[in-house]
C-alpha positions in Angstrom: -0.3 -0.2 -0.7 0.7 3.6 -0.7 1.0 5.9 2.4 -1.8 8.2 0.8 -4.1 4.4 1.8 -2.6 4.8 4.9 -3.5 8.0 6.2 -6.8 7.4 3.7 -7.9 4.5 6.3 -6.2 6.5 9.2 -9.1 8.8 8.3 -12.0 6.1 8.0 -10.8 4.8 11.7 -10.7 8.1 13.4 -14.0 8.7 11.4 -15.7 6.3 13.4 -14.0 6.6 17.0 -15.0 9.3 17.0 -18.9 8.4 16.0 -18.7 5.2 18.0 -16.5 7.2 21.6 -13.6 5.1 20.9 -10.6 7.9 20.4 -8.1 5.9 22.8 -9.0 2.5 21.3 -7.9 5.1 17.5 -4.8 6.5 19.8 -4.0 2.5 20.0 -4.8 1.3 16.7 -2.4 3.5 15.0 0.7 3.7 17.5 0.2 0.2 16.3 -0.4 0.7 12.6 2.7 3.1 12.8 5.2 -0.2 14.7 3.6 -1.8 11.5 4.9 -0.1 8.9 7.9 0.9 9.9 8.5 -3.3 10.4 7.5 -3.5 7.2 9.4 -0.8 5.9 12.6 -2.5 7.8 12.0 -5.9 6.1 12.1 -4.0 2.8 15.2 -2.8 2.7 16.9 -5.7 4.7 15.4 -7.9 1.7 16.6 -5.4 -0.8 20.1 -5.6 0.8 20.2 -9.5 0.8 19.1 -9.3 -2.7 23.1 -7.1 -3.9 
């Protein structure tokens, strides 16, 4: 996925969280999403480096 898709996904989750009152859950999901994106990016860099 591209960064704009992550932004769209986070925006949709934020809207749903606002209407359901689950703001803390939204913040925690945001932290988890950021961590997973960082892990994914790091693994891609390792694979790219290993292929060379």
